[in-house]
N, CA, C and O atoms as a Maestro MAE file, in Angstrom:
{
 s_m_m2io_version
 :::
 2.0.0
}

f_m_ct {
 s_m_title
 :::
 protein
 m_atom[292] {
  # First column is atom index #
  i_m_mmod_type
  r_m_x_coord
  r_m_y_coord
  r_m_z_coord
  i_m_residue_number
  s_m_chain_name
  s_m_pdb_residue_name
  s_m_pdb_atom_name
  i_m_atomic_number
  :::
  1 25 -5.946 34.997 33.208 1 A "MET " " N  " 7
  2 3 -4.628 34.827 32.045 1 A "MET " " CA " 6
  3 2 -3.372 33.707 32.832 1 A "MET " " C  " 6
  4 15 -2.358 33.147 32.416 1 A "MET " " O  " 8
  5 25 -4.100 33.765 34.180 2 A "ARG " " N  " 7
  6 3 -2.837 32.650 34.914 2 A "ARG " " CA " 6
  7 2 -3.835 31.348 34.609 2 A "ARG " " C  " 6
  8 15 -3.206 30.361 34.227 2 A "ARG " " O  " 8
  9 25 -5.406 31.155 34.718 3 A "LYS " " N  " 7
  10 3 -5.960 29.995 34.600 3 A "LYS " " CA " 6
  11 2 -5.804 29.498 32.720 3 A "LYS " " C  " 6
  12 15 -6.115 28.349 32.406 3 A "LYS " " O  " 8
  13 25 -5.350 30.415 31.732 4 A "THR " " N  " 7
  14 3 -4.865 29.960 30.770 4 A "THR " " CA " 6
  15 2 -3.869 29.284 30.517 4 A "THR " " C  " 6
  16 15 -3.852 28.313 29.761 4 A "THR " " O  " 8
  17 25 -2.640 29.884 31.326 5 A "PHE " " N  " 7
  18 3 -1.413 29.379 31.704 5 A "PHE " " CA " 6
  19 2 -1.247 28.038 32.301 5 A "PHE " " C  " 6
  20 15 -0.146 27.612 31.951 5 A "PHE " " O  " 8
  21 25 -1.658 27.476 32.798 6 A "SER " " N  " 7
  22 3 -2.331 26.816 33.689 6 A "SER " " CA " 6
  23 2 -3.114 25.461 33.387 6 A "SER " " C  " 6
  24 15 -3.208 24.460 34.097 6 A "SER " " O  " 8
  25 25 -3.706 25.747 31.993 7 A "LEU " " N  " 7
  26 3 -4.640 24.797 31.112 7 A "LEU " " CA " 6
  27 2 -3.582 24.425 30.332 7 A "LEU " " C  " 6
  28 15 -3.197 23.256 30.355 7 A "LEU " " O  " 8
  29 25 -2.977 25.366 29.546 8 A "LEU " " N  " 7
  30 3 -1.733 24.861 28.138 8 A "LEU " " CA " 6
  31 2 -0.374 24.482 29.472 8 A "LEU " " C  " 6
  32 15 0.590 23.926 28.945 8 A "LEU " " O  " 8
  33 25 -0.278 24.605 30.338 9 A "ARG " " N  " 7
  34 3 0.299 23.627 31.269 9 A "ARG " " CA " 6
  35 2 0.125 22.119 31.191 9 A "ARG " " C  " 6
  36 15 0.906 21.226 30.860 9 A "ARG " " O  " 8
  37 25 -1.007 22.112 31.555 10 A "LYS " " N  " 7
  38 3 -1.869 20.515 31.970 10 A "LYS " " CA " 6
  39 2 -1.525 20.072 30.758 10 A "LYS " " C  " 6
  40 15 -0.756 19.112 30.698 10 A "LYS " " O  " 8
  41 25 -2.117 20.796 29.325 11 A "LEU " " N  " 7
  42 3 -2.557 19.713 28.467 11 A "LEU " " CA " 6
  43 2 -1.030 19.752 27.687 11 A "LEU " " C  " 6
  44 15 -1.105 19.097 26.648 11 A "LEU " " O  " 8
  45 25 0.469 20.394 27.916 12 A "HIS " " N  " 7
  46 3 1.356 19.865 27.646 12 A "HIS " " CA " 6
  47 2 1.723 18.879 27.932 12 A "HIS " " C  " 6
  48 15 2.058 18.081 27.057 12 A "HIS " " O  " 8
  49 25 1.814 18.490 29.575 13 A "ARG " " N  " 7
  50 3 2.394 16.922 30.122 13 A "ARG " " CA " 6
  51 2 1.507 16.259 29.774 13 A "ARG " " C  " 6
  52 15 1.989 15.128 29.714 13 A "ARG " " O  " 8
  53 25 0.048 16.191 29.373 14 A "ASP " " N  " 7
  54 3 -0.636 15.036 28.993 14 A "ASP " " CA " 6
  55 2 -0.087 14.640 27.935 14 A "ASP " " C  " 6
  56 15 0.268 15.252 26.928 14 A "ASP " " O  " 8
  57 25 -0.002 12.869 28.411 15 A "GLU " " N  " 7
  58 3 0.576 12.358 27.192 15 A "GLU " " CA " 6
  59 2 0.040 10.975 26.794 15 A "GLU " " C  " 6
  60 15 0.718 10.020 26.415 15 A "GLU " " O  " 8
  61 25 -1.735 11.045 26.993 16 A "ARG " " N  " 7
  62 3 -2.428 10.080 26.586 16 A "ARG " " CA " 6
  63 2 -2.861 10.468 24.750 16 A "ARG " " C  " 6
  64 15 -3.377 11.389 24.117 16 A "ARG " " O  " 8
  65 25 -2.291 9.166 24.500 17 A "GLY " " N  " 7
  66 3 -2.815 9.636 22.977 17 A "GLY " " CA " 6
  67 2 -1.218 10.056 21.959 17 A "GLY " " C  " 6
  68 15 -1.080 10.671 20.902 17 A "GLY " " O  " 8
  69 25 -0.387 9.497 22.733 18 A "ALA " " N  " 7
  70 3 0.972 9.670 22.061 18 A "ALA " " CA " 6
  71 2 1.128 8.765 21.651 18 A "ALA " " C  " 6
  72 15 1.297 8.813 20.433 18 A "ALA " " O  " 8
  73 25 1.181 7.481 22.237 19 A "GLU " " N  " 7
  74 3 1.500 6.175 21.675 19 A "GLU " " CA " 6
  75 2 0.987 5.748 20.280 19 A "GLU " " C  " 6
  76 15 1.637 5.051 19.500 19 A "GLU " " O  " 8
  77 25 -0.921 6.511 19.926 20 A "GLY " " N  " 7
  78 3 -1.026 6.041 18.983 20 A "GLY " " CA " 6
  79 2 -0.428 6.957 17.764 20 A "GLY " " C  " 6
  80 15 0.300 6.650 16.820 20 A "GLY " " O  " 8
  81 25 -1.022 8.210 18.156 21 A "LEU " " N  " 7
  82 3 0.200 9.118 17.402 21 A "LEU " " CA " 6
  83 2 1.478 8.703 16.969 21 A "LEU " " C  " 6
  84 15 1.726 9.238 15.888 21 A "LEU " " O  " 8
  85 25 2.278 8.062 17.312 22 A "GLU " " N  " 7
  86 3 3.528 8.017 16.900 22 A "GLU " " CA " 6
  87 2 3.693 6.414 16.084 22 A "GLU " " C  " 6
  88 15 4.617 5.780 15.575 22 A "GLU " " O  " 8
  89 25 2.237 6.219 16.302 23 A "LYS " " N  " 7
  90 3 2.054 5.125 15.251 23 A "LYS " " CA " 6
  91 2 1.777 4.780 13.704 23 A "LYS " " C  " 6
  92 15 2.102 4.034 12.781 23 A "LYS " " O  " 8
  93 25 0.720 6.144 14.176 24 A "LEU " " N  " 7
  94 3 0.549 6.972 13.271 24 A "LEU " " CA " 6
  95 2 0.997 7.131 12.349 24 A "LEU " " C  " 6
  96 15 0.656 6.876 11.194 24 A "LEU " " O  " 8
  97 25 2.125 7.743 12.938 25 A "LEU " " N  " 7
  98 3 3.404 8.341 12.173 25 A "LEU " " CA " 6
  99 2 4.221 7.696 10.959 25 A "LEU " " C  " 6
  100 15 4.545 7.916 9.792 25 A "LEU " " O  " 8
  101 25 4.358 6.651 12.108 26 A "ILE " " N  " 7
  102 3 5.609 5.408 11.522 26 A "ILE " " CA " 6
  103 2 4.618 4.807 10.506 26 A "ILE " " C  " 6
  104 15 5.280 4.191 9.671 26 A "ILE " " O  " 8
  105 25 3.669 4.755 10.314 27 A "ILE " " N  " 7
  106 3 2.407 3.704 9.410 27 A "ILE " " CA " 6
  107 2 2.408 5.143 7.768 27 A "ILE " " C  " 6
  108 15 2.316 4.821 6.583 27 A "ILE " " O  " 8
  109 25 2.527 6.478 8.261 28 A "ALA " " N  " 7
  110 3 2.117 7.124 7.222 28 A "ALA " " CA " 6
  111 2 4.207 7.355 6.471 28 A "ALA " " C  " 6
  112 15 4.639 7.536 5.333 28 A "ALA " " O  " 8
  113 25 4.733 7.247 7.506 29 A "ALA " " N  " 7
  114 3 5.872 7.195 7.179 29 A "ALA " " CA " 6
  115 2 6.000 6.175 6.282 29 A "ALA " " C  " 6
  116 15 6.023 6.433 5.079 29 A "ALA " " O  " 8
  117 25 6.078 5.171 6.643 30 A "VAL " " N  " 7
  118 3 5.765 4.076 4.888 30 A "VAL " " CA " 6
  119 2 5.261 4.180 3.798 30 A "VAL " " C  " 6
  120 15 5.899 4.102 2.749 30 A "VAL " " O  " 8
  121 25 3.562 4.447 3.917 31 A "VAL " " N  " 7
  122 3 2.472 4.439 3.164 31 A "VAL " " CA " 6
  123 2 3.020 4.980 2.281 31 A "VAL " " C  " 6
  124 15 3.304 4.536 1.168 31 A "VAL " " O  " 8
  125 25 3.318 6.585 2.992 32 A "LEU " " N  " 7
  126 3 3.505 7.568 1.483 32 A "LEU " " CA " 6
  127 2 4.094 7.735 0.971 32 A "LEU " " C  " 6
  128 15 3.662 8.500 0.108 32 A "LEU " " O  " 8
  129 25 5.498 7.405 0.770 33 A "PRO " " N  " 7
  130 3 6.250 6.680 -0.110 33 A "PRO " " CA " 6
  131 2 6.228 5.579 -0.783 33 A "PRO " " C  " 6
  132 15 7.069 5.414 -1.666 33 A "PRO " " O  " 8
  133 25 5.311 4.643 -0.524 34 A "LEU " " N  " 7
  134 3 4.962 3.713 -1.126 34 A "LEU " " CA " 6
  135 2 3.800 4.168 -1.971 34 A "LEU " " C  " 6
  136 15 4.085 4.034 -3.161 34 A "LEU " " O  " 8
  137 25 2.821 4.566 -1.819 35 A "LEU " " N  " 7
  138 3 1.799 5.431 -3.016 35 A "LEU " " CA " 6
  139 2 2.060 6.280 -3.710 35 A "LEU " " C  " 6
  140 15 1.270 6.494 -4.630 35 A "LEU " " O  " 8
  141 25 3.524 7.313 -3.558 36 A "GLY " " N  " 7
  142 3 4.299 7.612 -4.474 36 A "GLY " " CA " 6
  143 2 4.408 7.166 -5.436 36 A "GLY " " C  " 6
  144 15 3.807 7.468 -6.468 36 A "GLY " " O  " 8
  145 25 5.260 6.296 -5.264 37 A "LEU " " N  " 7
  146 3 6.001 4.847 -5.708 37 A "LEU " " CA " 6
  147 2 4.976 4.652 -7.092 37 A "LEU " " C  " 6
  148 15 4.914 4.926 -8.290 37 A "LEU " " O  " 8
  149 25 4.357 4.086 -6.176 38 A "LEU " " N  " 7
  150 3 3.105 3.593 -7.460 38 A "LEU " " CA " 6
  151 2 2.605 4.318 -8.264 38 A "LEU " " C  " 6
  152 15 2.649 3.866 -9.408 38 A "LEU " " O  " 8
  153 25 1.819 5.918 -8.082 39 A "ILE " " N  " 7
  154 3 1.380 6.336 -9.051 39 A "ILE " " CA " 6
  155 2 2.783 7.333 -9.825 39 A "ILE " " C  " 6
  156 15 2.773 8.372 -10.486 39 A "ILE " " O  " 8
  157 25 3.431 6.802 -9.552 40 A "TRP " " N  " 7
  158 3 4.990 7.567 -10.394 40 A "TRP " " CA " 6
  159 2 5.056 6.470 -11.615 40 A "TRP " " C  " 6
  160 15 5.299 6.714 -12.797 40 A "TRP " " O  " 8
  161 25 4.711 4.912 -10.880 41 A "GLY " " N  " 7
  162 3 5.189 3.775 -11.822 41 A "GLY " " CA " 6
  163 2 4.451 3.005 -12.208 41 A "GLY " " C  " 6
  164 15 4.550 1.844 -12.605 41 A "GLY " " O  " 8
  165 25 3.089 4.201 -11.994 42 A "LYS " " N  " 7
  166 3 1.926 3.107 -12.301 42 A "LYS " " CA " 6
  167 2 1.976 2.906 -13.922 42 A "LYS " " C  " 6
  168 15 1.859 1.713 -14.200 42 A "LYS " " O  " 8
  169 25 2.103 3.657 -14.944 43 A "ASN " " N  " 7
  170 3 2.050 2.653 -16.394 43 A "ASN " " CA " 6
  171 2 3.366 1.429 -16.555 43 A "ASN " " C  " 6
  172 15 3.185 0.328 -17.074 43 A "ASN " " O  " 8
  173 25 4.531 1.852 -16.056 44 A "SER " " N  " 7
  174 3 4.949 0.438 -15.558 44 A "SER " " CA " 6
  175 2 4.303 -0.734 -15.168 44 A "SER " " C  " 6
  176 15 4.103 -1.715 -15.884 44 A "SER " " O  " 8
  177 25 3.990 -0.590 -14.012 45 A "ILE " " N  " 7
  178 3 3.077 -1.590 -13.802 45 A "ILE " " CA " 6
  179 2 2.209 -1.692 -14.117 45 A "ILE " " C  " 6
  180 15 1.896 -2.774 -13.619 45 A "ILE " " O  " 8
  181 25 1.108 -1.246 -14.854 46 A "THR " " N  " 7
  182 3 0.208 -1.572 -15.551 46 A "THR " " CA " 6
  183 2 0.146 -2.448 -17.225 46 A "THR " " C  " 6
  184 15 -0.789 -3.040 -17.763 46 A "THR " " O  " 8
  185 25 1.434 -2.224 -17.643 47 A "GLU " " N  " 7
  186 3 2.339 -2.564 -18.771 47 A "GLU " " CA " 6
  187 2 2.772 -4.024 -18.404 47 A "GLU " " C  " 6
  188 15 2.758 -4.902 -19.266 47 A "GLU " " O  " 8
  189 25 3.079 -4.222 -17.373 48 A "TRP " " N  " 7
  190 3 4.281 -5.184 -16.282 48 A "TRP " " CA " 6
  191 2 2.933 -6.402 -16.342 48 A "TRP " " C  " 6
  192 15 2.976 -7.543 -16.801 48 A "TRP " " O  " 8
  193 25 1.693 -5.619 -15.655 49 A "VAL " " N  " 7
  194 3 0.981 -6.378 -15.295 49 A "VAL " " CA " 6
  195 2 0.090 -7.052 -17.052 49 A "VAL " " C  " 6
  196 15 0.131 -8.164 -17.579 49 A "VAL " " O  " 8
  197 25 -0.309 -6.322 -17.287 50 A "GLN " " N  " 7
  198 3 -1.259 -6.721 -18.910 50 A "GLN " " CA " 6
  199 2 -0.262 -7.720 -20.050 50 A "GLN " " C  " 6
  200 15 -0.771 -8.388 -20.950 50 A "GLN " " O  " 8
  201 25 1.392 -7.637 -19.751 51 A "ASN " " N  " 7
  202 3 2.098 -8.368 -20.240 51 A "ASN " " CA " 6
  203 2 2.272 -9.453 -19.483 51 A "ASN " " C  " 6
  204 15 2.714 -10.499 -19.959 51 A "ASN " " O  " 8
  205 25 2.009 -9.345 -18.482 52 A "LYS " " N  " 7
  206 3 1.861 -11.326 -18.152 52 A "LYS " " CA " 6
  207 2 0.640 -12.141 -17.989 52 A "LYS " " C  " 6
  208 15 0.421 -13.346 -17.865 52 A "LYS " " O  " 8
  209 25 -0.108 -11.029 -18.033 53 A "TRP " " N  " 7
  210 3 -1.736 -11.370 -18.200 53 A "TRP " " CA " 6
  211 2 -2.224 -12.124 -19.124 53 A "TRP " " C  " 6
  212 15 -3.130 -12.948 -19.005 53 A "TRP " " O  " 8
  213 25 -1.232 -11.668 -20.668 54 A "LYS " " N  " 7
  214 3 -1.543 -12.193 -22.168 54 A "LYS " " CA " 6
  215 2 -0.684 -13.250 -22.020 54 A "LYS " " C  " 6
  216 15 -1.310 -14.296 -22.191 54 A "LYS " " O  " 8
  217 25 0.609 -13.463 -21.749 55 A "GLN " " N  " 7
  218 3 1.391 -14.403 -20.916 55 A "GLN " " CA " 6
  219 2 0.081 -15.672 -20.580 55 A "GLN " " C  " 6
  220 15 -0.161 -16.552 -21.406 55 A "GLN " " O  " 8
  221 25 -0.628 -15.566 -19.305 56 A "ILE " " N  " 7
  222 3 -1.129 -16.496 -18.872 56 A "ILE " " CA " 6
  223 2 -2.403 -16.709 -19.048 56 A "ILE " " C  " 6
  224 15 -3.054 -17.461 -18.322 56 A "ILE " " O  " 8
  225 25 -3.022 -15.871 -20.329 57 A "VAL " " N  " 7
  226 3 -4.239 -16.061 -21.200 57 A "VAL " " CA " 6
  227 2 -3.364 -17.340 -22.715 57 A "VAL " " C  " 6
  228 15 -3.784 -18.469 -22.967 57 A "VAL " " O  " 8
  229 25 -2.702 -16.960 -23.103 58 A "GLY " " N  " 7
  230 3 -2.096 -17.379 -23.822 58 A "GLY " " CA " 6
  231 2 -1.168 -18.896 -23.773 58 A "GLY " " C  " 6
  232 15 -0.567 -19.685 -24.503 58 A "GLY " " O  " 8
  233 25 -1.423 -18.726 -22.815 59 A "ILE " " N  " 7
  234 3 -0.898 -20.357 -22.811 59 A "ILE " " CA " 6
  235 2 -2.411 -21.795 -22.610 59 A "ILE " " C  " 6
  236 15 -2.473 -23.023 -22.545 59 A "ILE " " O  " 8
  237 25 -3.347 -20.646 -22.585 60 A "GLN " " N  " 7
  238 3 -4.828 -21.709 -22.506 60 A "GLN " " CA " 6
  239 2 -5.165 -21.902 -24.001 60 A "GLN " " C  " 6
  240 15 -4.969 -21.226 -25.011 60 A "GLN " " O  " 8
  241 25 -5.838 -23.277 -23.705 61 A "ASP " " N  " 7
  242 3 -6.208 -23.886 -25.787 61 A "ASP " " CA " 6
  243 2 -7.195 -23.169 -25.716 61 A "ASP " " C  " 6
  244 15 -7.932 -22.990 -24.747 61 A "ASP " " O  " 8
  245 25 -7.266 -22.557 -27.157 62 A "SER " " N  " 7
  246 3 -8.063 -21.661 -27.861 62 A "SER " " CA " 6
  247 2 -9.512 -22.719 -27.979 62 A "SER " " C  " 6
  248 15 -10.498 -22.169 -28.471 62 A "SER " " O  " 8
  249 25 -9.632 -23.856 -27.649 63 A "ASP " " N  " 7
  250 3 -10.674 -24.270 -28.376 63 A "ASP " " CA " 6
  251 2 -11.639 -24.917 -27.443 63 A "ASP " " C  " 6
  252 15 -12.811 -25.116 -27.762 63 A "ASP " " O  " 8
  253 25 -11.129 -25.246 -26.275 64 A "THR " " N  " 7
  254 3 -11.764 -25.478 -25.080 64 A "THR " " CA " 6
  255 2 -12.267 -23.967 -23.902 64 A "THR " " C  " 6
  256 15 -13.292 -23.645 -23.301 64 A "THR " " O  " 8
  257 25 -10.811 -23.370 -24.068 65 A "GLY " " N  " 7
  258 3 -10.605 -22.087 -22.833 65 A "GLY " " CA " 6
  259 2 -10.115 -23.279 -21.749 65 A "GLY " " C  " 6
  260 15 -10.637 -22.909 -20.697 65 A "GLY " " O  " 8
  261 25 -9.755 -23.885 -21.613 66 A "SER " " N  " 7
  262 3 -9.232 -24.371 -20.925 66 A "SER " " CA " 6
  263 2 -7.318 -24.583 -21.059 66 A "SER " " C  " 6
  264 15 -6.653 -24.119 -21.986 66 A "SER " " O  " 8
  265 25 -6.749 -25.395 -19.872 67 A "LEU " " N  " 7
  266 3 -5.447 -24.921 -19.780 67 A "LEU " " CA " 6
  267 2 -5.165 -26.514 -20.262 67 A "LEU " " C  " 6
  268 15 -5.719 -27.576 -19.978 67 A "LEU " " O  " 8
  269 25 -4.152 -26.194 -21.036 68 A "PRO " " N  " 7
  270 3 -3.691 -28.014 -21.640 68 A "PRO " " CA " 6
  271 2 -3.001 -29.004 -20.568 68 A "PRO " " C  " 6
  272 15 -2.164 -28.787 -19.692 68 A "PRO " " O  " 8
  273 25 -3.694 -30.207 -20.986 69 A "PRO " " N  " 7
  274 3 -2.513 -30.846 -20.068 69 A "PRO " " CA " 6
  275 2 -1.332 -30.958 -20.251 69 A "PRO " " C  " 6
  276 15 -0.798 -30.984 -21.360 69 A "PRO " " O  " 8
  277 25 -0.335 -31.102 -18.344 70 A "PRO " " N  " 7
  278 3 0.574 -31.225 -18.587 70 A "PRO " " CA " 6
  279 2 1.260 -32.471 -19.405 70 A "PRO " " C  " 6
  280 15 0.713 -33.552 -19.623 70 A "PRO " " O  " 8
  281 25 3.080 -31.934 -19.964 71 A "SER " " N  " 7
  282 3 3.253 -33.159 -20.524 71 A "SER " " CA " 6
  283 2 4.500 -33.595 -19.806 71 A "SER " " C  " 6
  284 15 5.286 -32.829 -19.250 71 A "SER " " O  " 8
  285 25 4.602 -34.905 -19.874 72 A "ILE " " N  " 7
  286 3 5.345 -36.086 -18.857 72 A "ILE " " CA " 6
  287 2 6.185 -36.317 -19.592 72 A "ILE " " C  " 6
  288 15 6.066 -36.581 -20.789 72 A "ILE " " O  " 8
  289 25 7.259 -36.237 -18.891 73 A "ASN " " N  " 7
  290 3 8.777 -36.088 -19.546 73 A "ASN " " CA " 6
  291 2 9.479 -37.399 -19.079 73 A "ASN " " C  " 6
  292 15 10.647 -37.620 -19.397 73 A "ASN " " O  " 8
  :::
 }
 m_bond[291] {
  # First column is bond index #
  i_m_from
  i_m_to
  i_m_order
  :::
  1 1 2 1
  2 2 3 1
  3 3 4 2
  4 3 5 1
  5 5 6 1
  6 6 7 1
  7 7 8 2
  8 7 9 1
  9 9 10 1
  10 10 11 1
  11 11 12 2
  12 11 13 1
  13 13 14 1
  14 14 15 1
  15 15 16 2
  16 15 17 1
  17 17 18 1
  18 18 19 1
  19 19 20 2
  20 19 21 1
  21 21 22 1
  22 22 23 1
  23 23 24 2
  24 23 25 1
  25 25 26 1
  26 26 27 1
  27 27 28 2
  28 27 29 1
  29 29 30 1
  30 30 31 1
  31 31 32 2
  32 31 33 1
  33 33 34 1
  34 34 35 1
  35 35 36 2
  36 35 37 1
  37 37 38 1
  38 38 39 1
  39 39 40 2
  40 39 41 1
  41 41 42 1
  42 42 43 1
  43 43 44 2
  44 43 45 1
  45 45 46 1
  46 46 47 1
  47 47 48 2
  48 47 49 1
  49 49 50 1
  50 50 51 1
  51 51 52 2
  52 51 53 1
  53 53 54 1
  54 54 55 1
  55 55 56 2
  56 55 57 1
  57 57 58 1
  58 58 59 1
  59 59 60 2
  60 59 61 1
  61 61 62 1
  62 62 63 1
  63 63 64 2
  64 63 65 1
  65 65 66 1
  66 66 67 1
  67 67 68 2
  68 67 69 1
  69 69 70 1
  70 70 71 1
  71 71 72 2
  72 71 73 1
  73 73 74 1
  74 74 75 1
  75 75 76 2
  76 75 77 1
  77 77 78 1
  78 78 79 1
  79 79 80 2
  80 79 81 1
  81 81 82 1
  82 82 83 1
  83 83 84 2
  84 83 85 1
  85 85 86 1
  86 86 87 1
  87 87 88 2
  88 87 89 1
  89 89 90 1
  90 90 91 1
  91 91 92 2
  92 91 93 1
  93 93 94 1
  94 94 95 1
  95 95 96 2
  96 95 97 1
  97 97 98 1
  98 98 99 1
  99 99 100 2
  100 99 101 1
  101 101 102 1
  102 102 103 1
  103 103 104 2
  104 103 105 1
  105 105 106 1
  106 106 107 1
  107 107 108 2
  108 107 109 1
  109 109 110 1
  110 110 111 1
  111 111 112 2
  112 111 113 1
  113 113 114 1
  114 114 115 1
  115 115 116 2
  116 115 117 1
  117 117 118 1
  118 118 119 1
  119 119 120 2
  120 119 121 1
  121 121 122 1
  122 122 123 1
  123 123 124 2
  124 123 125 1
  125 125 126 1
  126 126 127 1
  127 127 128 2
  128 127 129 1
  129 129 130 1
  130 130 131 1
  131 131 132 2
  132 131 133 1
  133 133 134 1
  134 134 135 1
  135 135 136 2
  136 135 137 1
  137 137 138 1
  138 138 139 1
  139 139 140 2
  140 139 141 1
  141 141 142 1
  142 142 143 1
  143 143 144 2
  144 143 145 1
  145 145 146 1
  146 146 147 1
  147 147 148 2
  148 147 149 1
  149 149 150 1
  150 150 151 1
  151 151 152 2
  152 151 153 1
  153 153 154 1
  154 154 155 1
  155 155 156 2
  156 155 157 1
  157 157 158 1
  158 158 159 1
  159 159 160 2
  160 159 161 1
  161 161 162 1
  162 162 163 1
  163 163 164 2
  164 163 165 1
  165 165 166 1
  166 166 167 1
  167 167 168 2
  168 167 169 1
  169 169 170 1
  170 170 171 1
  171 171 172 2
  172 171 173 1
  173 173 174 1
  174 174 175 1
  175 175 176 2
  176 175 177 1
  177 177 178 1
  178 178 179 1
  179 179 180 2
  180 179 181 1
  181 181 182 1
  182 182 183 1
  183 183 184 2
  184 183 185 1
  185 185 186 1
  186 186 187 1
  187 187 188 2
  188 187 189 1
  189 189 190 1
  190 190 191 1
  191 191 192 2
  192 191 193 1
  193 193 194 1
  194 194 195 1
  195 195 196 2
  196 195 197 1
  197 197 198 1
  198 198 199 1
  199 199 200 2
  200 199 201 1
  201 201 202 1
  202 202 203 1
  203 203 204 2
  204 203 205 1
  205 205 206 1
  206 206 207 1
  207 207 208 2
  208 207 209 1
  209 209 210 1
  210 210 211 1
  211 211 212 2
  212 211 213 1
  213 213 214 1
  214 214 215 1
  215 215 216 2
  216 215 217 1
  217 217 218 1
  218 218 219 1
  219 219 220 2
  220 219 221 1
  221 221 222 1
  222 222 223 1
  223 223 224 2
  224 223 225 1
  225 225 226 1
  226 226 227 1
  227 227 228 2
  228 227 229 1
  229 229 230 1
  230 230 231 1
  231 231 232 2
  232 231 233 1
  233 233 234 1
  234 234 235 1
  235 235 236 2
  236 235 237 1
  237 237 238 1
  238 238 239 1
  239 239 240 2
  240 239 241 1
  241 241 242 1
  242 242 243 1
  243 243 244 2
  244 243 245 1
  245 245 246 1
  246 246 247 1
  247 247 248 2
  248 247 249 1
  249 249 250 1
  250 250 251 1
  251 251 252 2
  252 251 253 1
  253 253 254 1
  254 254 255 1
  255 255 256 2
  256 255 257 1
  257 257 258 1
  258 258 259 1
  259 259 260 2
  260 259 261 1
  261 261 262 1
  262 262 263 1
  263 263 264 2
  264 263 265 1
  265 265 266 1
  266 266 267 1
  267 267 268 2
  268 267 269 1
  269 269 270 1
  270 270 271 1
  271 271 272 2
  272 271 273 1
  273 273 274 1
  274 274 275 1
  275 275 276 2
  276 275 277 1
  277 277 278 1
  278 278 279 1
  279 279 280 2
  280 279 281 1
  281 281 282 1
  282 282 283 1
  283 283 284 2
  284 283 285 1
  285 285 286 1
  286 286 287 1
  287 287 288 2
  288 287 289 1
  289 289 290 1
  290 290 291 1
  291 291 292 2
  :::
 }
}
């Protein structure tokens, strides 16, 4: 029984790996809410990207498939 308590005390005092664990927890605290927002708003994000893509593709010259030359004013 004493050996078990001694081992537990030693384990409790050991701080190796604490810094890495703290960094991991900070990263998780930032990433998880962002992931939640992406999942929650995926339809809006998809719609926005599709609209922007249609705007970009709509600028292209349909005959040649390339962008028209810039106008000089």
